[in-house]
C-alpha positions in Angstrom: 139.8 82.6 48.6 138.0 79.3 49.6 139.7 79.5 53.2 138.9 82.9 53.8 135.2 82.1 52.9 135.4 79.6 55.3 136.8 81.4 58.1 134.1 84.2 57.6 131.4 81.4 57.5 132.6 80.2 60.6 132.9 83.4 62.0 129.0 84.2 61.2 128.0 80.7 62.9 130.2 81.3 66.0 128.5 84.9 66.4 124.7 83.9 65.6 125.7 81.0 68.4 126.5 83.8 71.1 123.8 86.1 70.2 121.1 83.2 70.2 122.8 82.1 74.0 122.2 85.6 75.1 118.6 86.1 73.8 115.3 84.7 74.6 112.2 85.1 72.9 108.7 84.8 73.8 105.3 85.0 72.2 101.9 85.7 74.3 98.5 85.0 73.2 94.9 85.0 74.7 93.7 82.4 72.1 90.1 82.9 72.8 88.6 80.1 74.4 90.4 77.4 72.4 88.5 73.8 72.6 89.4 70.6 72.4 87.1 69.8 69.4 89.0 72.9 67.9 92.5 71.4 68.6 91.4 68.0 67.2 90.0 69.1 64.2 92.7 71.6 63.7 90.4 74.4 63.3 91.6 77.8 61.4 92.4 79.2 64.7 95.1 76.6 65.5 96.1 76.7 61.8 96.9 80.2 61.8 98.7 80.1 65.2 101.1 77.5 63.7 102.0 79.9 61.0 102.5 82.6 63.4 104.9 80.2 65.7 106.7 79.6 62.4 107.1 83.2 61.7 108.5 84.4 64.8 109.7 80.7 66.2 109.9 82.2 69.9 112.0 80.6 72.7 108.9 80.4 75.2 105.1 80.5 74.5 102.2 81.5 76.6 98.8 80.7 75.7 95.8 81.8 77.6 92.5 80.2 77.2 93.3 76.9 76.4 90.5 74.2 77.4 92.4 71.7 79.6 91.1 68.1 78.4 89.0 65.6 80.4 87.1 62.7 80.0 83.5 63.3 79.3 84.2 67.1 79.1 82.2 68.6 77.0 80.6 65.0 76.0 81.1 61.4 76.5 83.1 61.4 72.6 86.2 63.2 74.5 88.4 60.7 76.3 92.0 62.5 76.8 93.1 63.9 80.2 95.8 66.9 79.9 96.8 66.2 76.3 95.8 69.2 74.4 99.0 71.2 75.0 101.0 68.5 73.7 98.7 68.0 70.7 99.1 71.6 69.7 103.1 70.7 70.2 103.1 68.1 67.9 102.5 70.8 65.1 105.3 73.2 66.1 108.7 73.0 64.7 110.6 72.4 66.2 108.8 70.9 68.7 109.3 72.3 72.6 111.0 70.4 74.9 109.2 71.6 78.0 105.4 72.4 79.0 103.2 73.9 81.9 99.8 73.0 81.4 97.5 73.9 84.1 93.8 73.3 84.8 91.9 76.2 85.8 89.0 76.5 88.3 86.7 78.3 85.7 83.7 76.0 84.9 84.7 73.4 87.8 81.2 73.6 89.2 79.2 74.3 85.9 76.2 71.6 85.3 75.1 69.2 82.6 72.2 69.6 80.8 69.3 66.9 79.9 71.5 65.1 77.9 74.0 64.7 80.1 76.6 66.7 78.7 78.3 70.5 79.3 76.9 73.6 77.3 79.6 74.7 75.0 77.8 78.4 74.8 76.9 80.7 77.5 73.8 79.2 79.9 73.4 80.7 83.0 71.6 77.9 84.4 74.3 75.6 83.9 77.5 78.2 83.9 79.8 77.7 86.9 78.2 80.7 89.3 81.4 80.9 91.3 84.3 81.0 88.6 82.2 81.4 85.2 82.9 79.0 82.6 80.4 76.4 81.0 82.4 73.2 81.5 85.6 72.0 83.5 88.9 73.0 82.5 87.6 75.8 80.2 90.0 79.1 80.1 93.3 77.1 80.9 96.9 78.1 80.7 99.5 76.3 78.9 103.0 77.3 78.4 105.7 75.5 76.1 109.5 76.2 76.4 112.9 75.2 74.2 114.6 75.3 77.9 113.7 72.9 80.8 111.8 74.4 83.3 113.7 74.4 86.7 110.7 74.4 88.7 106.8 74.3 88.5 104.2 75.8 90.9 100.6 76.3 90.7 99.5 78.9 93.4 96.0 78.4 94.6 95.4 80.6 97.9 92.3 81.6 99.4 91.2 85.0 99.6 90.3 84.8 103.2 93.8 83.2 104.1 96.2 85.9 102.1 93.5 88.7 102.8 91.8 88.1 106.1 90.7 91.6 106.5 88.5 91.8 103.2 85.1 90.5 103.6 82.9 88.9 100.5 79.7 88.5 102.2 78.0 91.8 100.2 78.9 90.2 97.0 76.3 88.0 95.4 76.8 85.6 92.1 74.6 85.7 89.0 72.0 83.6 90.4 71.6 85.9 93.8 73.4 83.3 96.2 76.4 84.2 98.5 79.8 83.3 97.6 81.7 80.3 99.3 83.6 81.6 102.3 86.3 79.5 101.3 86.4 81.3 97.8 89.7 80.9 95.6 91.8 83.8 94.7 92.0 82.7 91.2 89.3 81.5 89.1 92.1 81.0 86.5 95.6 80.5 87.0 98.7 82.3 88.4 101.9 79.9 87.6 105.5 80.5 88.5 108.6 78.6 86.8 112.3 79.3 86.5 114.6 78.7 83.6 118.4 78.6 84.4 120.1 80.2 80.9 123.7 81.9 80.7 124.1 81.2 84.0 121.2 83.2 85.2 118.1 82.1 86.7 114.9 84.0 85.5 111.4 83.7 87.2 108.6 83.5 85.0 105.3 84.1 86.0 102.2 83.0 83.4 98.9 84.3 84.9 95.7 84.9 83.4 93.7 87.0 85.6 89.5 87.4 86.4 88.2 90.8 84.2 88.4 93.8 86.0 84.7 93.8 84.9 81.3 93.2 86.6 79.2 92.7 83.3 76.5 95.0 84.6 76.4 93.8 88.3 77.6 95.7 91.4 77.3 92.7 93.4 79.7 90.3 91.1 82.9 89.8 93.0 85.2 89.8 89.7 86.5 93.4 90.4 87.7 92.9 93.7 89.1 89.6 92.6 91.0 91.3 89.8 92.2 94.0 92.3 93.3 91.6 95.1 94.9 89.4 92.4 97.1 92.2 91.2 98.0 92.6 95.1 99.1 89.3 94.8 101.4 89.8 92.1 102.9 93.0 93.4 103.8 91.1 96.6 105.1 88.0 94.9 107.5 89.8 92.6 108.8 91.8 95.8 109.9 94.6 94.0 111.0 96.7 96.6 112.3 93.8 99.0 109.9 94.4 101.6 107.4 91.3 101.1 107.3 88.9 103.8 106.2 85.0 103.6 102.4 84.7 104.4 100.8 81.6 105.3 103.9 79.9 104.6 104.1 81.1 100.8 107.5 82.9 100.0 107.3 86.0 97.5 110.6 86.1 95.3 113.9 87.0 96.9 114.8 90.5 96.7 116.7 91.3 93.7 115.2 88.4 91.7 114.9 88.7 88.0 111.7 87.9 86.5 109.0 88.3 83.5 105.3 88.4 84.0 103.6 87.2 81.0 99.6 87.2 80.2 96.1 88.7 80.3 95.9 90.5 83.4 92.7 91.9 82.4 93.2 95.5 83.6 93.6 98.8 81.5 95.5 101.0 83.0 93.8 104.0 81.4 90.1 102.9 83.0 89.0 104.6 86.5 88.8 101.5 88.6 90.7 100.4 91.9 92.5 97.5 89.8 93.6 100.1 87.2 95.7 102.1 90.3 96.8 99.1 91.2 98.2 98.2 87.8 99.3 101.8 87.3 101.5 100.8 90.2 102.8 97.6 89.0 104.1 99.3 85.8 106.1 101.8 87.8 107.6 98.8 89.8 108.6 96.8 86.4 109.8 97.4 83.1 107.1 96.7 80.2 108.1 95.2 76.8 105.6 97.3 74.9 105.1 101.1 75.6 101.8 101.4 77.5 99.6 103.3 75.0 96.3 102.9 73.5 98.2 102.4 70.3 99.3 99.0 71.7 95.9 97.9 72.8 95.9 94.0 72.8 92.0 94.1 73.0 91.1 95.9 69.6 87.6 95.9 69.6 87.5 97.9 72.8 90.7 99.4 72.5 92.0 98.0 75.7 95.3 97.0 77.2 94.8 93.7 78.7 97.9 91.5 77.9 101.1 92.3 79.3 105.0 91.5 79.0 106.1 93.0 82.3 109.8 92.1 83.9 112.2 93.3 86.5 114.6 96.5 85.3 117.4 94.7 85.3 116.7 92.9 82.1 117.2 94.3 78.7 114.3 94.0 76.1 114.5 94.0 72.2 112.6 93.8 69.5 109.0 93.8 71.0 105.6 94.4 69.6 102.1 93.9 69.5 101.3 91.8 66.4 98.1 92.5 64.2 96.4 89.3 63.8 92.7 87.5 63.1 93.7 84.8 65.3 91.9 85.9 68.7 89.8 89.0 69.8 93.2 89.4 71.4 96.3 90.1 69.6 99.6 88.6 70.1 103.0 89.9 72.0 106.2 89.1 70.8 109.4 90.4 72.5 113.0 89.6 73.1 114.9 89.6 76.3 118.9 90.5 76.0 121.0 88.2 78.6 124.0 89.6 80.0 126.7 87.3 81.0 
């Protein structure tokens, strides 16, 4: 009898290992302006996120809106540089073996107040007029993985270089001044990495796009920026195999497996150019969650802003929008089954 029990236990263990090897789980959350101070003091937001991670134990985590810590930001008491994601990882179990933490452009041009500090609250006189943000590194993007990232690349391209026919001369910043001619396409982040698992290479795109909203001003460039960012994303994944290299940048090779995770800041049910672009993207990809208002990830406005999209060769299982009060956005959890 003992032999039979042992044999059965071994079979269960073997089955679990096979399943784990062929499944990749993800957790995405826009964590709403998570600051260095909140991380250092383990605010309720951090503690609740740790509980969420413990419950779902994802293989890969995507976090939008994490402050990229820099010395003297927002005040002189802050000394570290680029350690915020590692600080979060120390509280997770088991810890993640690899990370990708990139510095956003938001707040890069923000000004200090009369006390020599950056403002932690919205101040139009001090805020970055080009990329929004109250202090450098605000709204940055971090990702953690139980698998080694085979490559890491941050895409910083200028609008004029990638979309030469687009003119931004008619757009004005909140203070009435013109945007710089060499305006970058992304104010936050567009990151590309790869993991190799079960003899399969998967491209993972971690992105946080500009809001498809001009905050009451018809002259702001937000909506144009978002529209062009979605065009760039569609070019990059190369779903139809027709994308060509631009300015030395190659798209993904035809037939690549990919997963797109992040706050793309466009609701497909709105009546904007970006919504039409998003509708095209949704047709070209497979969404982990059903695209409906019931799955709104920004519940206060009933908007779908966060996405988990992938190439159609991948198989989705156990996907859900998690009801949570950690942030103004709701987390997305999903699993991808990998074929041999």
